[in-house]
PLY file of the C-alpha trace (Angstrom):
ply
format ascii 1.0
element vertex 281
property float x
property float y
property float z
element edge 280
property int vertex1
property int vertex2
end_header
0.00 0.00 0.00
2.82 2.40 0.86
4.45 1.58 -2.48
1.31 2.66 -4.34
1.07 5.85 -2.29
4.66 6.74 -3.11
4.06 5.86 -6.75
1.05 8.17 -6.92
3.08 10.91 -5.24
5.75 10.47 -7.92
3.13 10.65 -10.66
1.68 13.88 -9.26
5.00 15.60 -8.66
7.22 14.07 -11.31
4.81 13.69 -14.24
1.39 15.32 -13.99
2.82 18.59 -12.68
5.00 18.80 -15.79
2.59 17.68 -18.51
3.60 20.68 -20.59
6.82 18.85 -21.45
4.78 16.22 -23.29
3.74 18.85 -25.85
6.86 17.99 -27.82
5.08 14.80 -28.90
2.16 16.24 -30.93
4.51 18.86 -32.39
6.94 16.22 -33.67
4.14 13.97 -34.92
2.50 16.87 -36.77
5.73 18.03 -38.41
7.02 14.61 -39.39
3.74 13.13 -40.70
3.59 15.43 -43.72
5.68 13.01 -45.79
3.17 10.19 -45.34
0.19 12.49 -45.94
1.72 13.66 -49.22
2.49 10.09 -50.32
-1.04 8.89 -49.53
-2.60 11.88 -51.30
-0.52 11.08 -54.39
-1.61 7.44 -54.42
-5.21 8.43 -53.89
-5.06 11.00 -56.70
-3.65 8.36 -59.06
-6.41 5.93 -58.13
-3.99 3.40 -56.66
-5.78 3.31 -53.29
-9.39 3.95 -52.32
-8.88 5.66 -48.96
-6.52 7.91 -47.07
-4.84 5.32 -44.88
-5.37 4.69 -41.19
-4.14 6.05 -37.88
-1.91 2.98 -37.52
-0.22 3.88 -40.80
0.73 7.24 -39.33
1.97 5.62 -36.12
4.14 3.17 -38.04
5.51 5.97 -40.21
6.46 8.11 -37.21
8.05 5.20 -35.32
9.91 3.62 -38.23
13.40 4.86 -37.37
15.82 4.17 -40.21
16.93 1.25 -42.33
20.03 -0.69 -41.42
22.97 1.61 -42.04
25.65 0.06 -44.24
28.92 1.93 -44.30
30.52 2.65 -47.65
32.94 5.42 -48.68
30.02 7.15 -50.45
27.40 6.62 -47.73
26.09 9.48 -45.65
24.91 8.86 -42.09
21.83 10.86 -41.10
20.01 10.31 -37.81
16.23 9.94 -38.30
15.07 13.17 -36.68
11.51 12.25 -35.72
12.57 8.97 -34.12
15.47 10.63 -32.29
13.43 13.60 -31.03
10.65 11.39 -29.70
12.97 9.08 -27.79
15.25 11.81 -26.50
12.17 13.72 -25.38
11.10 10.67 -23.42
14.54 10.37 -21.85
14.60 14.05 -20.90
11.17 13.96 -19.25
12.28 11.12 -16.95
15.90 12.21 -16.46
15.95 14.59 -13.50
12.97 14.04 -11.21
14.13 10.92 -9.29
17.51 12.43 -8.38
15.99 15.80 -7.48
13.27 14.18 -5.38
15.82 12.06 -3.54
18.02 15.02 -2.69
15.14 17.21 -1.54
12.80 14.75 0.17
14.71 11.46 0.36
15.24 11.41 4.12
11.66 12.38 4.94
10.12 9.87 2.52
12.41 7.05 3.64
11.59 7.65 7.28
7.85 7.98 6.60
7.66 4.83 4.50
10.08 2.82 6.60
11.30 0.98 3.52
13.98 1.82 0.99
12.85 -1.13 -1.10
9.33 0.27 -1.51
10.73 3.69 -2.42
12.84 2.23 -5.23
10.03 0.00 -6.52
7.75 3.05 -6.58
10.33 4.92 -8.68
10.53 1.98 -11.08
6.73 1.96 -11.41
6.72 5.74 -11.93
9.23 5.41 -14.74
7.27 2.64 -16.46
3.91 4.44 -16.24
5.45 7.72 -17.42
6.81 5.94 -20.50
3.39 4.32 -21.05
1.77 7.77 -20.86
4.32 9.08 -23.36
3.52 6.29 -25.82
-0.20 6.88 -25.33
0.26 10.54 -26.26
2.22 9.48 -29.36
-0.67 7.21 -30.38
-3.33 9.87 -29.70
-1.29 12.43 -31.64
-1.12 10.06 -34.59
-4.88 9.55 -34.39
-5.46 13.32 -34.39
-3.12 13.92 -37.34
-4.58 10.98 -39.27
-8.11 12.28 -38.69
-7.07 15.73 -39.91
-5.85 14.15 -43.15
-9.04 12.15 -43.65
-7.60 8.79 -42.63
-9.64 5.98 -41.13
-9.48 5.92 -37.33
-9.19 2.21 -36.70
-6.69 -0.32 -35.41
-5.85 -1.80 -38.79
-3.02 -0.85 -41.11
-2.93 -0.45 -44.88
-0.79 -3.18 -46.39
-0.70 -1.53 -49.81
0.53 1.81 -48.42
3.11 0.26 -46.11
4.27 -2.10 -48.84
4.80 0.81 -51.19
6.89 2.65 -48.60
8.81 -0.17 -46.95
8.94 -3.04 -49.43
7.23 -6.34 -50.13
8.30 -7.97 -46.85
5.71 -5.90 -44.99
2.80 -7.83 -46.50
4.08 -11.07 -44.95
4.04 -9.71 -41.40
0.94 -10.69 -39.41
-1.09 -8.19 -37.43
0.14 -9.80 -34.21
3.76 -9.35 -35.23
3.13 -5.75 -36.25
1.94 -4.99 -32.72
4.99 -6.76 -31.34
7.61 -4.82 -33.32
5.87 -1.42 -33.36
4.32 -1.20 -29.88
5.22 -3.92 -27.37
8.95 -4.23 -28.08
9.70 -0.47 -28.39
7.75 0.17 -25.17
9.59 -2.55 -23.24
12.98 -1.33 -24.44
12.09 2.30 -23.70
11.13 1.35 -20.14
14.42 -0.47 -19.72
16.49 2.44 -21.04
14.72 5.09 -18.96
15.02 2.98 -15.81
18.69 2.38 -16.54
19.07 6.13 -17.00
17.40 6.66 -13.62
19.82 4.28 -11.93
22.83 5.93 -13.57
21.62 9.33 -12.38
22.25 8.13 -8.82
25.48 6.29 -9.57
26.84 9.20 -11.62
24.81 12.38 -12.25
21.53 13.08 -14.12
23.42 15.03 -16.79
25.85 12.18 -17.45
23.07 9.57 -17.45
20.99 11.61 -19.92
24.05 12.08 -22.16
24.70 8.34 -22.01
21.12 7.62 -23.07
21.45 10.01 -26.00
24.68 8.23 -26.93
22.98 4.84 -26.90
20.35 6.04 -29.35
22.90 7.67 -31.65
25.17 4.62 -31.70
22.14 2.36 -32.20
21.23 4.33 -35.32
24.76 3.79 -36.67
25.30 0.15 -35.67
22.76 -2.64 -35.95
23.41 -5.29 -33.33
21.33 -7.09 -30.73
22.99 -5.54 -27.65
22.35 -1.91 -28.70
18.86 -1.45 -27.33
17.91 1.53 -29.48
17.70 -0.74 -32.52
14.59 -2.40 -31.13
12.71 0.91 -31.18
13.06 1.01 -34.99
10.62 -1.56 -36.35
12.01 -1.51 -39.90
15.21 -3.06 -38.50
13.30 -6.09 -37.29
14.20 -9.43 -38.83
10.51 -9.63 -39.77
11.13 -6.78 -42.22
14.81 -7.15 -43.13
16.49 -10.55 -43.12
19.67 -8.86 -41.85
17.74 -7.24 -39.01
17.56 -8.09 -35.32
15.27 -10.68 -33.82
12.41 -9.34 -31.66
12.82 -12.10 -29.08
16.37 -10.85 -28.42
14.90 -7.44 -27.64
12.35 -8.87 -25.23
15.06 -10.81 -23.39
17.30 -7.74 -23.30
14.49 -5.56 -21.92
13.51 -8.07 -19.23
17.12 -8.69 -18.20
17.82 -4.94 -18.11
14.77 -4.10 -15.99
15.46 -6.89 -13.50
19.13 -5.89 -13.30
18.21 -2.25 -12.65
15.73 -3.29 -9.97
18.24 -5.49 -8.14
21.13 -3.02 -8.49
18.96 -0.18 -7.20
17.82 -2.21 -4.21
21.42 -3.08 -3.32
22.57 0.53 -3.83
19.93 2.11 -1.61
20.28 -0.61 1.01
23.80 0.68 1.65
23.05 4.35 0.95
23.46 6.88 3.78
20.01 8.43 3.50
20.58 10.67 6.50
23.11 12.49 4.38
20.41 13.74 2.01
18.98 17.21 2.37
15.46 17.26 3.72
13.12 20.23 3.30
0 1
1 2
2 3
3 4
4 5
5 6
6 7
7 8
8 9
9 10
10 11
11 12
12 13
13 14
14 15
15 16
16 17
17 18
18 19
19 20
20 21
21 22
22 23
23 24
24 25
25 26
26 27
27 28
28 29
29 30
30 31
31 32
32 33
33 34
34 35
35 36
36 37
37 38
38 39
39 40
40 41
41 42
42 43
43 44
44 45
45 46
46 47
47 48
48 49
49 50
50 51
51 52
52 53
53 54
54 55
55 56
56 57
57 58
58 59
59 60
60 61
61 62
62 63
63 64
64 65
65 66
66 67
67 68
68 69
69 70
70 71
71 72
72 73
73 74
74 75
75 76
76 77
77 78
78 79
79 80
80 81
81 82
82 83
83 84
84 85
85 86
86 87
87 88
88 89
89 90
90 91
91 92
92 93
93 94
94 95
95 96
96 97
97 98
98 99
99 100
100 101
101 102
102 103
103 104
104 105
105 106
106 107
107 108
108 109
109 110
110 111
111 112
112 113
113 114
114 115
115 116
116 117
117 118
118 119
119 120
120 121
121 122
122 123
123 124
124 125
125 126
126 127
127 128
128 129
129 130
130 131
131 132
132 133
133 134
134 135
135 136
136 137
137 138
138 139
139 140
140 141
141 142
142 143
143 144
144 145
145 146
146 147
147 148
148 149
149 150
150 151
151 152
152 153
153 154
154 155
155 156
156 157
157 158
158 159
159 160
160 161
161 162
162 163
163 164
164 165
165 166
166 167
167 168
168 169
169 170
170 171
171 172
172 173
173 174
174 175
175 176
176 177
177 178
178 179
179 180
180 181
181 182
182 183
183 184
184 185
185 186
186 187
187 188
188 189
189 190
190 191
191 192
192 193
193 194
194 195
195 196
196 197
197 198
198 199
199 200
200 201
201 202
202 203
203 204
204 205
205 206
206 207
207 208
208 209
209 210
210 211
211 212
212 213
213 214
214 215
215 216
216 217
217 218
218 219
219 220
220 221
221 222
222 223
223 224
224 225
225 226
226 227
227 228
228 229
229 230
230 231
231 232
232 233
233 234
234 235
235 236
236 237
237 238
238 239
239 240
240 241
241 242
242 243
243 244
244 245
245 246
246 247
247 248
248 249
249 250
250 251
251 252
252 253
253 254
254 255
255 256
256 257
257 258
258 259
259 260
260 261
261 262
262 263
263 264
264 265
265 266
266 267
267 268
268 269
269 270
270 271
271 272
272 273
273 274
274 275
275 276
276 277
277 278
278 279
279 280
């Protein structure tokens, strides 16, 4: 019960009080969806398709990331801006609150709750729910933009549109697998990375942990390998889409292992932490 109370306190102070920061999401979605809207309008004008796509089409377009980067002397490396802005925005929103809250109210909250374990579990829950809220706002923003462009507001996706943009392999991916590589896997990996960032903010500093998270995403865009978690947030790098891509099950295992490791490491760290040395207001 105390864990839930501390979690709700974290949501009120760390997330709901700063909802204005989430405005970056609809702005990015609006700006970056114009490419898909133009492409769909062209197909519709040529009579190739009968409708204007769906909200899921817009979500998949925004969350695509970039194809596997293959280095050649002539190749040019460009970070996918919409993907990078969305994920860095998520990292920034969750970067500073836990450390700030600990330094300002850590002693009082620890003494009131009587459990360091519950405090850390509450922070882990706060991080996960904040990421879930962020993804929900991405989805709602895509729905709003899709509706503005006359798209169908439903859970399905347009195989013909996605096939035209991303290749024939898309049509062989089942609806279940689409949800796995575009929603479930990116969410799980995002939770793991933000919780790892939270842990590093205590072990190092919030600035260093945020910079490290940014570095992970940048390096993930450049290198495609199973242990660089950012790759799993780009669904077009999935082995379901590209035979040279990364397997989704590796991402699930990496996310679960990372979250459990952060949980255990945090519990051990705060078990030995001198909480009386924190500043209480």
